[in-house]
N, C-alpha and C positions, 0 to 999 in steps of 0.2 A: 504494498500501499504507500502511495505517496502523501498519504494523510495523516494528520494523527487521529485517532480513532476517540470520537467526542472528546474536541478539544474542552469543551466548557463545561464540562461534566452533564452534559441532556442529555438525555437518551433520544436522539432524533435520529432514526434508521434512514429517513426519507431524505434528510438532507445527502446521505452517502450515496444513495441511489442517485441524488439530482449532480454531485460531482461525477459519478462515473458516466451520467450520462451526457453532461456536457464535454468529458474529457474522451471518451471513448463509447460514444451511442450506442455502436451496434454488438458491444460484448453482450455476451449473451448472460441473460440476467438466472432465469425459470426454465427446466425444462420439464416438460410434464408429459409422461406418454398416454398416448391417444389412439388404444383399441391397435388392429395386427394390420400387416400386409396380407396379401393373397399367400405369399411364399410363408406363413405364418412368422416372418420377425416382426417386430415390434415398429409403431411409428411413434413418432415422439411431436410435441409443438415447441420449439422454440422462442420464449420471448425475449425481447432484447432490453438492456439498460432505459434505452429511451421509450417504450413501451411502457415498462414499469413506474418510471419516474413520471410521464405524463400522465397514467392512470392515476398515480397517487396524489399529484399536485392537484387533480381536477377532481377526483373523489373528496379529498380535503375541504374543500371548496363547500361542497354539498353536507358534508358531516357539519359542519358550524351552522350551514342554516336550519338543522334539523337540532342544534343544541348538543351536538357532543362536541365540547369545546376542553378546554384545560382542567382537569381532575375530574372529569367525570367519569363515576364507578362506571365501567364499561364490561361485562361477563365477555369474555372472548372462547367461544365454544366450536372451533372449527377445525378440522386437521390439515396439514400441510398441501397447498394448492397456488395457482398462482391467484387465483381471486381472494386468497387468505393471505397471499405476501401484498396483494393491493391495499386489503383493507387493514390489516396490523400494520404495515409502516405508513398509513395515513393519519392511524389511531396517535404515532408518535409524533406526525407532524402538528396536531392539532392539541398535542400535550394531555390526552385522556389518560387517567388510572386503569388499567388492564386488571381485570381480576380471572384467573386460571384455576379453574378446577377440573377433575376427570369424574367423566359422569359413570366410569368403571366402578366407582366407588358403592355405586347403590344411588336409583334414582331419587327415594326419599331423603339419603343423605346429603345428595347435591341439595336438596330446598332446604333440608335444615342449617346446611351451611351458609347457602347465600342467605336466605333469611337474618343470619346474622348482621349483615352489611347491607347498607344503603345503595340499594344497585339502583343504578339510574340510566344504563342502556343496556344492550343484548347484542350481540353477534353472535351468527350461528348459523349451523345446517339447516334447512327447513325441519327435518328432525328434532331439532334441538328448541328449535322453538314448539314444537308439540309438546316436549317436556315441560318447556317453561308454562305453557296452559295445563296440561294434565296432573301433573307433581307440583306445581308452584315455584320452578326455579327463577325466585325473585319475583317480582310483580308481574303479575298477566298480562296486565294494559300497562305497554308503553307505549310512547309516541318515537323513540330514538332506539328504535329495533333496526337490525340488519341482516337480510337472508344471504347466505353464500351460496353458489351451487346450484340453484332452484330459486323459487319462487313462495313465498309463505303469504295469506291475507294479512294487509296491514305494515307489512315490512318493507322497508327500500332494499331495493337490489342495487351493484354497482352502477349497472345502465341507468338507473334514474338518480343517481345519487352522482353521475357527471356534470362536470359545468364547466365553462369555458379556461382554458387554462391560464393561472394569474398572470399578469405581466411582470407582477414582482412577488416574490415568495416570503411570507412573514413569518417569522421562528414562531414556535408556541412561547407564551409567556408566563414560561416555568423557570424554577431555579433547580440547582441542585439539590436544595432539601426538600422539594415539593414530592408525594408520592407518585411512582412510576407505574408499579405494578403490585398485587397482592395472588400470592401462591398460595393454595391451601396445601399442606400437609395430606396424608394418607388417610392420618388416624387409625393406621393399625396396631399402634401401639398406646393408644388414648384418645380423647378426642380432638378431632382434626383441628388444626389452630391457621389462622390466616396470616402468615407471613408476610410484612410487609416493605418493600424498597424502594428508599427513594431515588430519584434520578442517578444520584452519583453513585448507588451499590449497584444499581443494575447496569451502569457504565462499564464498573469494575468486575463485575460478572464476566461481560464479553471480552474485556481484556484479559482475564484470566482462562476463558476460553479458548482463544487467540492461541495463546502459551501453552493450552493443552491439546487443541487441535495441529501444532506445529504449523502454522500459515506461513512462516516465515522462512521455513525450510524449502517450501514448494514454489518451483521456477513458475512465471506465468501466472496464470488466472488459477486461483483454489476452487475446487470441484467438491460440493461438500453434499451426502443425501442427509435430510433430518427427520430421520426415523419417529424421533421422539418431538410431538409436537410442540412444547414447549419453546422449543430451541430450534424452531425452523429457520429463522433469519440470521443464524449465526453466520451462514456461508455468505449472505448480503450485506452482512456487518463488515465483511473483509471485503467486500467488491467481486465477490466472487460467483460463482453458478451454483445453485442450488437443483438436484436431481429428486423430482417429488417421487416417493417410493412407491411400489406397487401393491400398497395396501389398503384395504379397505378397512378404514380405522373405525366405523362402526358396527362393524361385524366382526373383524378377527382383533384376538388378542395379539397379544405380543407371543404367546406359545403358538399360536395359531398362524402366524405371519407364514407365507410360503417361503422357505428358503432359495429355491431354483427360482423362483419367480424375482425374488431381492437382487441373487448374483447374476443374472443376467441383463438386469437394468444398470447394474454395478459397472458390466464390463460394456456394456452397449454404450455406455455414456462416460466411462474414464474415470468414473467416482475416484476422489483421492481420499477423502476424510469420511467416516464413519462412526456415530455415535449412537450406541444402541443398549436394551437392557439385556442382561447376561444369557437370557434363555434364547434372544436371538440371534447372540456371536456362538451363541453353543450349537445351535442349529446348521451354523454356518460353516463352522466348525466340522462337523461332522461328514458335512460334502468334502471337505478338503480331506479329511482322515480317510473317508469309505470311498469316494468316487474319483478324488483326485481333482477335485475342483482348485481354481487358481482364480486369484484378485491382482493379478500383474499392475494395473494402475493405483491401487491402494496402498497409500502411505502411512495411513494413521487410523487404527481402531481402536477406539474406546468404550470402554464400557463402564457402566454406573448404573445404581439403582440398587444393587447386591453385590454381594463378592463374587469374584472372578477368579476361579480354578484352574488349576495346572493343565486339566484334561480339555479345557478351552483354549487356554491360554498356546498352548504348543502347537496343536494343528492350524491353530487361526494366524500364529504367527507366521507358520510353513506356506500358506494361501497367500501372503503378502508378496508386493514386488519388492525388489532388492531394497535393501534399506528401513522398509516397513517395520511399523514399529505398533506394539499393542499396548495398551494403558487400561488401567482401571483409576477410576477417581471414587474419591472417598468423598462426603460431605452429608448433608442435609438438606431438607427443601428451604431451611433457613440458612445455610451456608452451601453455596453451590459454586465451586466444589471448595475443599480444603486442603488433600493431598493426593498425590498420585504418585502411581508405583508401576515402573515399568516391568512390562513382561518377560522381559529378558534377567532383569534382577530378580524378580521373583522366582524365576526358574533355576537360577544360579544359584541364591544367598538364601533365600527365606524359607521356599514351600517344604525342602524338606522338614524344616521345625516346625512347620503350620501342622505337616502330618503326625507329629511326634507331639502334638499338644500345646503348640507356644503360643496361637493365637495367630489371627492372621495379620500379615504385614501391608499396612493400605501406604505404604511411603514414606515421601518426602511432603513436608508442606510447600506449598506455591508462595511464590515470593511476594511477600506482605503478612502472609499468616503468620500469626504466634500460636504454640499450644501448649498447652500446662494439663497436667495430670492432678487433679485434687480428691482428696477423700471424699467417700461416697455417702453424700448427705440427702437424704430423703425431702426435704426442708428447703425452702427459698436460702438462697444469697445473694445478701443486698450489694454487698462490695468484694473484691477480692481481696482483701485483707483480711474476709470473714471467710475464706476456703484454704483449707488446710493443704499447701502444695505436696506432691509427694517428688521423690526423687526417680532417676533412671530404674527403669525393671520393678517398678513398685506399681501394682496393679490399682487403679482407681477410675474416677469419672473424668471423660476428655472432655475439656473445655477448649474454644477455640476463639480466635480476634482479628478480624482483617477487615480491608476497604470494600469488600462487596459481599460481607456477612448483613442478612437483615438485621437491624437492632430493634424492632418491636413486632407488635403484632397487630393488625388493626383492628380497632374498637375492642379489644380484649386485654384489659389491663392483667387480670389476673395469669393469662398465662406468658404475659411479659415478665411480671413478677416471678413467677415459678422458675422460668427458662433463660434468663438474661440475669448477668451479674455484672454491677458497673465496676470501671475499670477505678484504680486509685491514682494515678497520673492527673487528672484534670481536663485529658483531652477530650472529653464526651464520647468516646467510644465504649464498647460493650464487650463482654463476653459472652459467648453461645453456649449454653449446657448442649452436647448433642446426644446427650441421652444413652451413651453407649458407655462401655468400660473398657479400659486399654491402658498400653504405658508406651513409655518411649525406650528406645535402645540407646544404647552407647554411641552412636550414627549419627541420632536425630530422628530417628525413624519413629513413624507411629506404628504400634501393633494394636488393634481392635481385638477383644475378647467376646463382643455381642452385645447385645443391649442391656442394660441395667435391670430394666422390669422383667427380664428372661433370664436372670441369674437366678440360681437354686442355692439355698443356704442350707448345711449340712452341718449345723451345730459349730463346727471349728473349722471347717471346712467349705467353700464356695466354688459350685459349680458354673463355670463361663460356656456358653452353645459354644462360640466359635475355637473355646481350649478344647471342646471333647469331640466335635461332629465330625471334624477333618481326619481323625483318628479311623473311624467310621468308612469314611470316604474315600479313604484312599486304598481300599478293598475295592479288587477289578470286578466284585458284582454288586454291588453299590451306586447307585445313581445320586442319590444324598439321601440325609439323612436329618432329622429334626429332634435336638432335647427338650423335653418338657417335665414341668414337674406336676404330679398328681399328688392332692390332697390326702393327707393321712388322717382318719377321722380320729377323734379322741385326742387330738395333739393340739397344739395355739399354732397353725399357720405351718406345721413342719408339713415337707412334700417328700414324694417318692420320686428318685428321677428315673425318668424312662427314656429310653432312646428310640424313636420309631424311623423305621429303614423303607425308602424306597429303592427297588431292585432296576438294576440296567435291563434294558430290554432282553429277552433270549434265555436268561437265566430261569433254568428249572425250578419249578415250584411246587414241588411234589412233598407232602406233608413230610417227609422221611429228608428230603432233602433240604426242605427249610428247617427242620431240627438240625442238621448238622451246620448248615451255616450259621444258625443262632449260636450253637455250642462254638465255633469257630472266631465270631464277632464277638461273643464274651470274653474268650480267652485274650483277644489283643488287648479289650478294654482292661481286662485285668494286670495286662503290662505296662500300661502306662498309670503315671499317677494323677494325670488330668482327668481320665476316666474308671479307675480302680473303683469308683461306689457305685456305678453302674453296672445292675445286675439285670436289669427287668428289658427286655426287647419287642417290640412290636412291628411285624412286618405290613406295611400298606401297600395298594398299588399304585397312590398318586398322593404325594403330601400339599394340603391345600397352600396354595401362593398368594400373594397380594394381587389384587386386580390391575394395579397401574403397571408393575413389570414384568409381571408374572415369573418372577424370582425368588422374591424374598417368601419366605417359610411363613403360614400364617399361624402363630403358635397356640393364638387364645382359640382356635378350632382344634386345630390338635391337639390342643391339654385336654377337652372335653370330650375328642373322639377317645384319646387313651382312658381318660377317666372310666368311661364304659367298658374298657378291656379290661383292664386290670381287677382280680378278684380283690373283693375287700379281706378276705384272708390272708393274702400276699402283704396288703399294708399294713396290717397289725402285724405280720412277722417281721416287718421293716420295723417297725417300733421298739420290738425286743430286740432287737439286731441280731435276727437269725437269718441262716443263709435264704435266699430270695430262688423259687423257680422262675425263671425268665419263661416268658410264654410268645409265641408265634401266632399272629393272627393276620388274614388277608381280609382287606375289605370286601 
């Protein structure tokens, strides 16, 4: 890029598109699949920066006329497309505050969350507007509504919003301190929270993403595929080309995304950078491992939203072009992202330790990010002076501070008080409590041990999921495992640790074979200090996963399932510390 990214700390993607349109008007901004040719090959529609910028500026005029202006809280519920790019960038031109929420969390959950905010406008597919009426996703009756990729009664379309191109472009009257976006957490580990990002933090998210996407290492115009909708504009922010993925975001969850279709479009369009949930990358890696598929133009593949393990990193790395790299980013909706782990470093230096119960190394902090490990405390912590900082190698609660981390929650002082810690140096920055247990090693790398709410206390011993599950996952027959606690009746909060195992496809599942595998896995567990206390094992065809990424284990649901399958008499034996008989069950 020949210009500074967001020089005024105001998140205005329309300015970037306008700059490219002036300097290189025919540069391709968006490539969108459009059916197939007679010979079966895909057809594509290419949109230039001139087309994109003209549409942005003309639509922004129409937006202002219907009342979408600075700080207008606007729900954005549309997957990547050319139309979504036009409307999304036009919203940054008028300075609106976008609200991002994933409908996969449940239709009624969307309504509950949006009704906590003062929603003033709504952008979405026609189906999203149906949801707005049927389930109360914000006010049912709004004048400031826009329908993308189809019409909806009473909604404006891009065509109806187009106006004559203005002779002079007026920037939005917003400052770096003004709200730019609100992103809802999934709510998988507690009530969903609306993370508020001001313009300056959102600008810094994109600067950080440019770093992890390795845009500076790409010769020419970067070509990015936005598989995760909230990051659809990353490639455009770099003056690059975005390739719309062949995904029906309404009907296809990440686990259902067709890897061959994804691979076809990546290779057709020369995609260079890809960010995706681990399950999508796992399915791509399987094509490389089992069928020899390659993606020679892909230089950077980034996984986020859940752990990325060796069985994905290795084969995926082999698929990439010469010098290509796989990275795993760690963070949270309120801290996008915090650390980065190179796939090569994980395979060469840390994964063997992970498989022995050391936790998952999530790498080094990004530039400008500070990390600390503090004593675990379930209560709010007012200032950093009130937190007990731990030294290297000590497991505690992970907190982070950085210029791109959300400083507060929108209209939610209780969550802000519970999850934020004020600094002690008077600079106004806050520390975010990530809700994970972990530790720092002597190289300054962060190791994650799992969610604090998922740890199991056993008297003087604490079991952390990511210090236990990789030991089981390292077995060739295991696809993934999940550690949960089953309440022990008659005790005050005590839990019985149970490991739930999902096997890889093709593993024999007769009663005798499962019994033999169960004994083998429990013998492995007994050989490690991290898992020696685990004596109960359940097999399940599929472990439940989160709706957003289809990669994180939904532990509350898994714990309820396990509780129904561990007999109460076994729980009573645990109280008396008698040897427990492991059980094998298939759903």
